[in-house]
N, C-alpha and C positions, 0 to 999 in steps of 0.2 A: 605939738609935739611930747605925750607923760614921755619923760624922764624920772628914773631910778632917782637918793640923794650919791652917789657915785659918778652916775650921767654930768650931772648940775657943773657947771665950770667954770662959769659967776657967779656972781653972790646974782642978779637978773637971772639965772636960772633954778639956784632957790629959791628967789620970790616967787615965780611964775608955780609953779607949783605949794608950796602954800598956801598961794593961796585959791586953788584951786583946791587941795587940803581943805583947806575950809569953806570953801562952797562947799561941799562931797557934807563932813560933821555936819553943814546948818540943816543940808535937804534933807540925815539922818534925825536931826534932833527935830523937827518939823513933820516928817514921820511917825517918831514918838510920841509927837504931843497928837496927835492923832487917834495911836492909841492908850491915853493918857484920859481926854474928852471921854471915847467907845467905853472903858470900864466906868466909867460918872453914869453912862450911856443905863449898863448892866445891871452897877450895882444900885443904884432908884429903886427897884417893883426889889430887887433881894433883900434889902433894906439892908445892904452892907457900909461901914460908914468908910472914907473915903482914906483914911491910916489906918491899915491892915498892920502892928508892931511885926508880923511874923515875917508875912515878902515882901517889909525895910531890912528887916534884913538879911534873909534870904535876894534882894538888889545890888544886896551893900556888901556882903562875900565871898557874890559872881564878878564885883568890880575889883574886888580886891585880888581876886586867883587871877579872869581874865590881864590885869594890868603887871602878874606874878609872872603870868607864863605870855606873857612878850617884854618880858625887858625891860615893865616900867615897876615907877613910887607906886608901893598899891598904898600906902597911907594916901599920898594923894593922888591919887584917881581915886579911892574909897570915899575922896574933899567932894572933887566935884560931882560924882553920886549923887549926893548928900543932899546936898545944894539945889540939882538936879527930883531930886523928891519930891524935897520940902517946896519944889515950887509947882509940883508938880500938888501935894499933899494938899496946901493952900488953893490951888485953885479948881480941883474938882470938892473941897470943898461951897466954897461958894457956887456950884451947879447943882450939889446935894442942899444944896439951902442950912448946913449943917453949921452950928457955930460955933465959932474961935471958941478953940479949947485955951 
């Protein structure tokens, strides 16, 4: 049964909940990856590049804002999102046959 942080009374409880959340995060990242693949499919006939700087800036700003709204460190979470974005762009470049720049 899922517990809130306050309901956890042992380290075992905490670890179970962290493991549950880690799995949920991975499932969300896998779902996100499906959209990355789809984006490349949509971009191909439109002749769009993998890297669209305005969109990258928007996603990074969103990450900062969401982190701040949730009381998290915006610098740290923007950094995580920057890595996600870089990895996604590299993947899209491969799918689109773009030369590495």
